[in-house]
Structure formats: structure tokens, C-alpha cells
C-alpha positions as CSV (number, residue, x, y, z in Angstrom):
1,M,111.4,76.9,102.2
2,N,108.7,79.1,100.7
3,L,109.0,82.3,98.9
4,C,106.1,84.9,99.5
5,I,105.7,88.0,97.4
6,D,103.3,90.8,98.1
7,Q,103.4,93.0,95.1
8,G,101.8,96.4,95.6
9,N,101.4,99.5,93.5
10,S,104.8,101.2,94.6
11,S,106.8,98.5,96.2
12,T,107.0,94.7,96.6
13,K,107.5,92.9,99.8
14,I,109.5,89.6,99.7
15,A,109.9,87.0,102.4
16,V,111.3,83.5,102.6
17,F,109.9,81.3,105.3
18,D,111.4,78.1,106.8
19,R,108.3,76.5,107.7
20,D,106.4,79.3,109.8
21,A,109.5,81.3,110.5
22,I,110.7,84.2,108.4
23,V,114.4,83.8,107.5
24,Y,114.6,86.7,105.0
25,E,112.5,89.7,104.2
26,K,113.0,92.7,101.9
27,S,111.1,95.6,100.3
28,A,112.0,96.1,96.7
29,E,110.9,99.0,94.5
30,K,110.9,98.3,91.0
31,S,113.8,95.8,90.9
32,E,112.1,92.7,92.3
33,L,113.4,90.5,89.5
34,K,117.0,90.9,90.6
35,S,116.0,90.7,94.3
36,L,114.4,87.5,93.6
37,L,117.1,86.0,91.5
38,D,119.4,86.8,94.5
39,V,116.8,84.8,96.7
40,F,116.6,81.7,94.5
41,D,120.4,81.6,94.4
42,T,120.7,82.0,98.2
43,Y,117.9,79.8,99.6
44,P,116.6,76.4,98.6
45,I,113.1,77.7,97.6
46,E,110.7,74.9,96.8
47,F,107.4,76.6,96.7
48,S,106.2,80.1,95.9
49,I,103.3,82.5,96.1
50,L,102.5,85.8,94.4
51,S,99.8,88.2,95.5
52,S,99.8,91.2,93.1
53,V,97.4,94.3,92.8
54,V,99.1,95.2,89.5
55,E,99.3,93.7,86.1
56,L,101.3,90.5,86.4
57,N,104.8,90.9,84.9
58,Q,105.4,87.9,82.4
59,D,109.1,87.8,83.2
60,L,108.3,87.5,86.9
61,K,105.7,85.0,86.2
62,Q,108.3,82.8,84.1
63,L,110.9,83.2,86.8
64,L,108.7,81.8,89.7
65,T,107.5,79.1,87.4
66,E,110.9,78.0,86.4
67,R,112.6,78.1,89.8
68,S,109.8,76.7,91.9
69,K,108.4,73.2,92.3
70,Q,105.0,74.8,92.5
71,V,103.8,78.4,92.4
72,V,100.5,79.8,93.5
73,F,99.2,83.1,91.9
74,L,96.6,84.1,94.4
75,D,93.2,85.0,93.1
76,H,89.6,84.6,94.0
77,H,89.8,80.8,92.8
78,T,92.7,80.0,95.0
79,P,91.6,77.4,97.9
80,L,91.8,79.0,101.2
81,P,92.1,77.7,104.9
82,V,89.2,80.0,105.8
83,V,85.6,80.4,104.5
84,N,85.3,83.4,102.4
85,A,81.6,84.7,102.7
86,Y,82.5,88.0,100.8
87,K,79.6,88.5,98.2
88,T,82.1,89.6,95.5
89,P,85.4,87.5,96.1
90,E,86.7,88.8,92.8
91,T,86.8,92.4,94.0
92,L,88.4,91.7,97.4
93,G,92.0,93.0,97.8
94,K,94.3,90.1,98.0
95,D,96.3,91.9,100.6
96,R,93.2,92.0,102.8
97,L,92.4,88.4,102.3
98,A,96.0,87.4,103.1
99,A,96.1,89.5,106.3
100,V,92.9,87.7,107.4
101,V,94.4,84.3,106.8
102,G,97.5,85.5,108.7
103,A,95.6,86.4,111.8
104,A,93.5,83.3,111.8
105,A,96.8,81.3,111.7
106,L,98.4,83.3,114.6
107,Q,95.1,83.3,116.7
108,P,93.0,80.2,115.6
109,D,89.6,79.7,116.9
110,K,89.3,83.5,117.8
111,D,87.0,86.2,116.7
112,I,89.5,88.6,115.1
113,L,89.3,92.2,113.7
114,I,92.3,92.9,111.3
115,I,93.2,96.5,110.7
116,D,95.5,97.4,108.0
117,A,96.6,100.9,107.8
118,G,98.2,101.9,104.6
119,T,97.1,104.1,101.8
120,A,93.7,103.1,102.9
121,V,92.8,101.8,106.4
122,T,90.8,98.4,106.0
123,Y,88.8,96.7,108.6
124,D,88.2,92.9,108.3
125,F,86.4,90.5,110.5
126,I,86.8,86.7,110.7
127,D,85.0,84.8,113.4
128,A,86.1,82.0,115.7
129,S,84.7,79.3,113.4
130,G,87.0,80.5,110.5
131,V,84.3,82.4,108.4
132,Y,85.5,85.8,107.0
133,H,82.5,88.1,106.9
134,G,83.9,91.1,105.3
135,G,84.8,94.7,106.4
136,N,85.2,98.3,105.6
137,I,87.5,100.5,103.7
138,A,88.5,104.1,104.8
139,P,91.0,106.7,103.6
140,G,94.5,106.3,105.0
141,I,96.2,109.1,106.8
142,E,98.2,110.5,103.7
143,L,94.9,110.5,101.7
144,R,93.0,112.5,104.3
145,L,95.8,115.1,104.5
146,K,96.0,115.4,100.7
147,S,92.2,115.6,100.4
148,L,91.9,118.5,102.8
149,H,94.4,120.4,100.9
150,A,93.1,119.6,97.5
151,F,89.4,120.2,98.1
152,T,89.7,123.4,99.9
153,Q,91.2,126.8,98.9
154,K,93.1,127.6,102.1
155,L,94.0,124.7,104.0
156,P,97.8,123.8,103.7
157,L,99.2,120.4,102.8
158,V,101.0,119.2,106.1
159,E,103.1,116.3,106.9
160,V,102.2,113.5,109.2
161,N,103.0,114.2,112.8
162,A,102.9,111.2,115.1
163,N,103.7,113.4,118.3
164,V,101.0,116.2,117.7
165,D,98.9,117.1,120.6
166,F,95.3,115.9,120.8
167,L,94.0,119.6,120.2
168,G,95.7,121.7,117.6
169,T,96.9,125.2,118.3
170,D,97.3,126.3,114.8
171,T,95.8,125.4,111.5
172,G,98.7,123.0,110.7
173,S,98.6,121.2,113.9
174,A,94.7,121.2,113.8
175,I,94.8,119.3,110.6
176,Q,97.6,116.9,111.8
177,S,95.7,116.2,115.0
178,G,92.3,115.9,113.4
179,V,93.4,113.5,110.9
180,L,95.7,111.5,113.3
181,Y,93.2,111.2,116.1
182,G,90.3,110.9,113.8
183,I,91.9,107.5,112.7
184,V,92.7,106.5,116.4
185,L,89.1,107.2,117.5
186,E,87.9,105.5,114.4
187,I,89.8,102.3,115.1
188,D,88.7,102.5,118.8
189,G,85.1,102.8,117.8
190,Y,85.2,99.6,115.5
191,V,86.8,97.8,118.3
192,E,84.2,98.9,120.8
193,R,81.3,98.3,118.4
194,L,82.4,94.6,117.6
195,M,83.0,93.8,121.2
196,L,79.5,94.3,122.0
197,K,78.8,91.1,120.0
198,Y,82.2,89.4,120.3
199,P,83.5,90.2,123.9
200,K,86.6,88.1,123.5
201,L,87.6,89.9,120.2
202,S,91.3,89.8,119.1
203,V,92.6,92.8,117.3
204,F,95.5,92.8,114.8
205,L,97.2,95.9,113.4
206,T,99.3,95.9,110.4
207,G,100.4,98.1,107.4
208,G,102.9,100.8,106.8
209,S,101.1,103.4,109.0
210,A,100.3,101.1,111.9
211,V,103.3,102.4,114.0
212,L,101.5,105.8,114.1
213,F,98.6,104.4,115.9
214,E,99.5,101.4,118.0
215,N,100.5,103.3,121.2
216,K,97.5,105.6,121.0
217,L,94.7,103.0,121.0
218,K,92.7,102.1,124.1
219,S,92.4,98.5,123.1
220,R,95.0,95.8,123.4
221,I,96.2,95.0,120.1
222,F,98.7,92.6,118.2
223,A,100.9,94.7,116.0
224,D,102.4,92.7,113.1
225,K,104.0,94.2,110.2
226,N,104.3,90.9,108.3
227,L,100.7,89.8,108.7
228,V,100.0,89.7,104.9
229,L,103.2,87.7,104.3
230,T,102.3,85.4,107.1
231,G,99.0,84.8,105.5
232,L,100.5,84.2,102.0
233,N,102.9,81.6,103.5
234,R,99.7,80.0,105.2
235,I,97.8,80.0,101.8
236,L,100.7,78.4,100.1
237,Q,101.1,75.7,102.8
238,Y,97.4,75.0,102.4
239,N,97.7,74.6,98.6
240,V,100.7,72.5,98.6
241,K,98.9,70.2,101.0
242,Y,95.7,70.6,99.1
243,K,97.2,69.5,95.9
């Protein structure tokens, strides 16, 4: 079994894979060490992979090293089952990279746009030959709401409302609708633009805010909340075989 860890700024996602199937998953806050000890005590973990956007905790590194036959700490030197054409691979977010690999594993030999809606909304494209070309980064829904409040004198800070009408009828709903449907139309625009060149384009949507958008988009999409973890498992499998 494989242990895959996606360590973000505020939480850590943990998953255990039996080959390609997830048999355990959990989102931990700051207690990932205890959660991981429980995982190692419960499942026969052989190999582990860690993707982290924060400074690596030495206790965590030691635990993974001691309890795994082999552990991969994902960085820009890690061998990948795709071709990374990004000009500055050392600056590419590891979660973006893992999501691309995950999508390519689920839809091989396809042109794919991967949309990750979280703190930021990222757009990443990999072609049918397995070449990752790069993508774009835009503010996520919470960032947009907070920015409108922070950089104006009178606009209020409002909460996300997934059920708001397309046109607002007061200032609060105008902000909610403007931000929500602004992202919806943005996503549809990216898909339509890429489909001019890649008419058989597949689209994956993931991330913590994905549920807000998936039913409002014009395009057919594959919603997968575990796309990053799936990609980490594929990278780990590739490196175990690679070694």
C-alpha cells in the first residue's frame, strides 16, 4: 500500500492507496504526525510520498523515512510520468503538478485542462502526448470577496453564496453573484478558448471550492476532489518502478 500526503498551508490531506484505489483518506489540521502514526499502525504501508508547500517538518520526515521502504519528497527533481515543459519547474506548485499527473493517469492520451479551485484558481494544460505546457493562476472566490472589501471604502465583506441569482438585487448579492459567476464565466471561457485548438478537450475540476461551480458550467467536466492525491500516488508508483 502507498501513503500519499498533500501538505498545504492550513491543512494536510492524507490518503492510503491499495494500488490505484483509495482505501483511507483524511484531512488533518496540525496533528498530522498523530494521524500518520495511526495510519502506519493500521495499514501495511510500503511506500510514501510527501508534497508540501510549507517548510518540511523534520519529525515528519523522520517518521516517513523510518516507517517506509521508500519515501519520495516531491520536488522539481523528482522523475515524472509526464514531460514538464514549464520554464521554471522549481517555482511550479507541487499540487498543480500532482493534479496534472492525476488527470493524465485517469484520462491517458487526452488533451486535458485541469482546474483547481481553492485559495487560487489554477488552470493547467497537458496535451495528448503527455506534455505539460503550463497554465494560469487567478484569485479564488474567498480572495476576490476579501479584496473587494479590503480595497474599497464601502463595499461589505460578504460570505460565499452558491445559490445567489445571476443578477444581484442589492449590494451584498451583487458582490456574491459578481464573484461567483465571474469565476464560472472565466472557467467557461478557458474551456471554449482551448477547444478551438483542442476540440476533444477533457476538463477536470478539483479543489475545495469546486462544488460551487461544477453544476453551473456549460462544459462537461470530471469533478474529482482527490485528483492531487491520485497524482501523488501515480508519481510514487512511477518512482518505485523507476528506481
